[in-house]
N, C-alpha and C positions, 0 to 999 in steps of 0.2 A: 762770654765770661773769661776772666783772666786766668793765667796760669797759677796765680797766687790763690784764687778762690778755689780751684780744684784741689790744689795741694793741701790747703787748710781743711777742706771737707774730707779729704782722704785721711789726714791725721786724725780728725775727729771719729771717723768711722773705725779706724784701727783701734782706737782707745775705748770708744763707747760702744763698739760692736766687735765684729770679727773681720773687719775689712769690708770692702765693697767693690763691685765690678766697675769698669769705666762707665757704663751706662747709668748705673746707680749714682755714681759720683756726680755726673753731669746733671742728673735730675735733681739731686739735692742742692747743687750749686746754683741751679735756676731758682729754687725757692729762697735761697739765702741762708747764711750760717746760723743766724739766731732762730729762724724758723725751723731749721733742721734740728737744733738742739731741743726745741719744744716738742717736736714730733717724736724724738727719740725718748724724751721723758714721758710723753703722754701720747703714745700711738693711737691713731683714731680707730684702727681695726687690727687688734693683735691677733694674728693667726699663724699657724704652723701646720705641719702634715696631719697631725692629730693622732691621738691614741687609738681612736677607732680603727685606723688603718694600720698603724705600727703593730699594735697587739694582735691584729688578725693574722699578720704574717709571722709574728715572732711570739710564741706562747709564753715564753719566759719573761717577756716584757709585760705581760699581764699579771702572772703570779708574782714575779720578782722575788722569789725566795732565795735564790742564789746570789752570788757575788757580782754577776755581770749584767743582768737584765736592766737594772736601774740606770747604770751609766750608759748603756747602749741606747736606751729610750731617750735619755737626756741629750746624747749626742745628736740623735735625729732632730730634737727640737732646736739645738744650737744652729744646725745647718739649714733648717727650713723655715724658721721663724721670720716674721717681718717686724718683730719687736726686739731687736738684738740687745738693746740695753737691759731689757728685763732678764735676759739670760746672762749677761755679763755681770749684773749686780748680784745674781744668784750664785755665780761662780766666785764672785768676791767674798760673799758671806761664807761659802762652803770652805774657802781657804782659811778664814778666821775661826769659825766655829766647827772645826775640823771634826768629823765623826765618821767612823770606818766599820766595815763589814766584819773584820776578824773577831771583834768583841760583840757587836750587835747581833750578828749572824741573822740578818733579817733585811733583805734588799727592799721589801716593801715599805718598812719603816723609814729606811734611808731615803727612798724616793719621796715619801710623804714629807720628810724634812726638807728636801729640795723644793717641793711645791710650797712649803711654808715660807722659805726664803724668797721664792718668787712673789708670793702674795704680799709679804710685809717688808720686803727688802728695800723699797723705795719710800717707805712711809716713816712713822715715828721710830726712833731708835729704842725708846722706852717700851713700845708695844712688842717690838721685835725681841727684846730680851725677856719679856714675860712669856711670849710664845716659845722662846727657845727653852725656858725653864720647864715648860709643860710638855715639851716634845718627847714622845716615848724613846726615840733613838738616842737623844742626849741624856735622858734619865738613866738608860742602861749604860751608855758609853762612859759616863762619869759617876756611876754608882749611886745616884740619888735614890734609887729604890731601896738602898740600904742605909738610908739617913733617917735615924729614928729619934723620937723624943727620949732623951737620957742617954743616948748612944749615937752621937752624930758621926757622920762620914763627911769629911772635908773636901772630897775631891771636886765636887761641882762648885762649892763655895770658893775654893782656892782659884780654880780656872776661870770662873766668872770674873773675879777681880784681876787676876794676873794676865790672862790672854784674851778675855772677851770685852773688857771694858776700860780698865784703868791703867794697867801696866805696873811692872814691879816698882816698889818704892812709894807707892801712893797709899798704902795701908799697912796695918800691923797684923801679926799672927792672931791677936785677939779679935780683930775685925773679921778674919777668915772664919773663926769659930762662931762668932755672933751671926755672921751671914749664913753659915751652914744651919745654925739653930732655926733661923727663920724659914728655911726651905725644908725642915722636917714635915713629913706628911704629904709631900709633893712626890707622888710615885706614879706607877702604871697599874691599871686594872688588868685582870686576867693574867697574872703572873705569880701570884702567891709569893711575893717578896723575892722571887728569883733565888731562892736558897740553893737550888741545884740546877746545873745546866740542862739536865734532862727535862726539868719542868718547862723550859722554854719551848720545847717540842710537844707539849701535851696536846692531845686532840680535843680536850674538853675545857671550856666550851669554845671550840674553833681554834685553839692554839695561838701562835704568834700573830696571826693575821688580825686578831682582835685586841691587841694591845692598844691602850688608850690612856690619856691622862686621868688620874684618879687622886682627888685630894682627900685624905683621911684625917679628919679633925681630931680623932682620938690619938693620933700619932704625932700631931704637931705641938711643938713647943711654944705655947702662948704667953710665956713669962716675959718680963722686962729684959730688954737687950740694950747694949750700948755699941753702936756702929758709926764709925767715922765721926765721933764726937757727938752723936745724937743719941737720946735715950727714948725708949718707948717699947710697946708691946708689938714689935714689928713682925709682919709676915713677909713672904717673899716679894710681893708687889711693893711694899713699903721700902724694902732694900733696894730694889730696882729704882724707885723714885729718887732715893738718896744718891745712888751711884750716877744716875743721869744729870744731877745737879752739879757734879764735880767738874772743875776745870781740867783735872787730869784726864777725865773721860772724854771731854771735848777734844783735847789735843791729841790723845791716843787714837781716836776714831779718825780725826782729821789727818794724822800722819798715815794711817792705813789707807785712807782714800787717796791721798797724794801718791803714796807708794804704788797703788794699783793702776791709777788712771794717769799719772803724770811721769814720774821718773823713779826708778828702782832705789830703795833705801837699804841700808844693811839689814841683816836678820833682826827680827823683833828682840831677841835677848840682848842685843847690843844697844837698844835704844835708850836705856837708862844712862848710858856712858858715851853715847855718840849723838851730837846735835843733829837735827834735821838737815837735809840737804838745802831746803829753802825754808828757814824759820818763819819768814813773812807770810809765805803761802799757807803754812800750817795754821798760823794765827788767823788768817783771813777765813779759812774753812772752819776753824773752831768757833769764830764769831758768828758765822752762818748757822752753825749748829745751835747756838743759843738763841740767836734772833728768830729762828723758825720754830723753836719749841722742839728741838731734837730731830728735825725732819731731814732725812737723807737726800730726798729729791731736791730740796732747797740747796743743800750742800753742793750737790752735783751741778745744779744750775749755775751757781757762783763759779765753780771750778771750770766748766766748759766754756764760759764766757770770760774768763780771766785772761790777762796778758800772760801769766806764767804758764798756762796751758797752751796757749796759741804760739808761745815763743819757738823759734826754729831751733834753738839749742837743746830743747828736750825731745825733739822728734828723733825717732830711732834709738832713744835712750833706754827703752825697755825691751828685754828679751821676752818674746811671746812664750806663754806657758805652752806645753804640749796640747792642751785642750783648745787654747786660742788658735794655735798654729794649725792644727788638724781641721778644726771647724772652718777656719778662714779658707783653707785650700779647698775643702769640700763645697763651700759656697761658690767658689769660683768655677769649679769643674762641673757642677750641676749633676753629679752622679746620682744623687738620691732624689729623683723626681717622684719616686715611689718607694715603698719599702723594698729593701734588697737584703740578702743574707750577708752581703759584704760589709754592712754596718758593724758586724761582729769582728771582721778583720780589721777594719779601720780603728775600732776601739782598742784592739790588742796592739796595734802599731803605736797608739798613743801611749800605751803602757811601756813599750820598749824605749819610748822617748822620756819616760820617768814620771808618768802621771796616770794613776788609775782612779778614775772618778769614784767617789764614795769609799775610797780606801786609802786615806792619807797615811803617811809613814808614822805620825804620832799626833798627839793632841795639839802640837804646834802647827800642824798642816805642813805644807810644802815650803821649802826654802825657794825664794824667787830669784829673779835676776839672773846673773851669769851662772849661778849654781844649777840652772837648768841644763847647762852645757858641759859635757865632758867628751873625750874621744869617742866614746860609744854612742852617746845620745845624739851628738852632732851628726855622725854618720847616718843614723837612722832618720834624723830630720831631713837632711839634704836628699837621701835616697827617696824618701816619701814625697817630698815636693817635686823632685825631678820626674819620678814615676807618674804622679797624678797629673801635673799640668802639661806633660808632653804626650798624654794619651789622646789621640784623635777620636777614639771612640766615645769619649765623654762629651756631652752636648755643650758644656760651657767652654771646653777647650776648643772644640770645632768652631764655636761662635767667635772665640778670641782670634783664631787663625783666619777666619773668613774676614773679620774686621780689619785685620792687618793687610790681607791680600787685597781687599776692596780699595785700599789706599794706593792702588797701583803698585802692589808690593814688588813686582818683577823689576820695576825701574827705580825703586828707592835706594837711596845711599845707605851704606852700613850704619851711619849715625842715625838716620831716620828709622831704620828697622829697630834699632836698640830702644829709641825713644817710644816707638809704638808698642813694643813688648813691655816696657816699664809701665806705660799707661794702661795697658790691658790687664796687667796683674795688679792694678789697684792704685795707679799713680805713684809708683815707688820711685824714690830718689836714691841714687847710689853714689858712692865716692868716685873720684876721678880715675883712680887705679882700677876699680871694678869696671867702670865704663870703658876704659881702654881695652881691658880683656874682652868685654863683650863686643866692642866694635871689631877687634881683630878677628874674633869668631865669625862675626857677620860677613866680614870681607871673604872668608874662605867658604861660607856656607852658600847653598842655593836658596832660591825663593819659592820653592814648592811647599805645599802644605806640610810635608814631612820636615823640610828644612826650617820652616818657621816654628813648628813644634819643638824642634831641637833647640832653636834659639830661646824659646819659652823655658825649656828645661834648665839651660845654663843660667838664665836670668833668675829663676827661682832658687838657685844655689848661692846667690850673693848673700853677704852678711846682713844687709839691710832688709832682705826678705824675711829673715829670721826674727826681726825686730818690729816693734810697733811704734 
């Protein structure tokens, strides 16, 4: 296989997953690029460590009432799954439909929402929006339990249009009101309208763990509504149908997809005033949205096989989110071959880098791109990478060092040692200046396992290793 093949596969795995080991990259390259794309989209046997193991070792990852259990459990899945795109698309939707613990105060409902994203995230966008509107965590997060016939609450209706589907400027204030009227009566059962925070902790019947979607016909406004120029006795599903038909929706979702999988865009609030980085790519994805009947998987198939995705000028253009960064490194090191208490430490380290899963800073989610990096978070990231990939006690690190040593490591030139380290860390390409520093370090270092591990440490501190 050519160097071009392995580097293209490595690029795909960084974007459609959390990176890959050198062995995984070679196996995918042997299958071919298009076959790899199809396997990522439709894995023949999606497996991970499994709740039955994780929850046996971590009781809070079973009850999940607190703020940490859900995210810790999800991190296990990211680092042990053989269907990485399923977790990546789940992370994608979590960033858009951002819902957090401080208001929901219910880790189990947040975990259920993540499972919903996993189940519907590669299917119809129309179905996903309907399921989102029925999701108990979202109903609490955006106050739709307090949206009543004759006394509407506009929170969910506003964010559905502004942040979840169409973007600012595509609708009017009256559209927000009519949208909100259509979702009256869409509430949660076992909450008694959530009038007091104490009621959320009621033991009868079974408290918060029994929250579920509840449609109350007597509280639904069934009157005629006018929404985006259409008139009718619309309910929530009718509103979603109209939203999905809009060109503004197709372009909004297409730009999100481009932003997450191809190259960083400016923050979403700037989109009405800032054109896309690649307008033609966004139009291509928007057309795929309509051609497929709003199907997300079809959009990603077009994206991953496109020239704009494969182009060398977009590689390493994205800064990895802390979740992508931590999960990718832990997949390399193989630390979690079974449940370990250290998963809690790794999740906290992710928080120090700026991302607490199921606890976004606002309804807008996290700002992406270079905003992940500041003087504090960058130090955390470099220290984490260096500590993890230089630890010979971890099976993945030991395997990488052995692979390098088996290439007659004691006789290798400094340039060859650098190339092998970059290959073992996922076929990483670095700038000439970074390569020069790595070669200089290799000239001074020894070829012992400890020396090779030190070389991996330094390689993992490069700018390109922070990026996808």
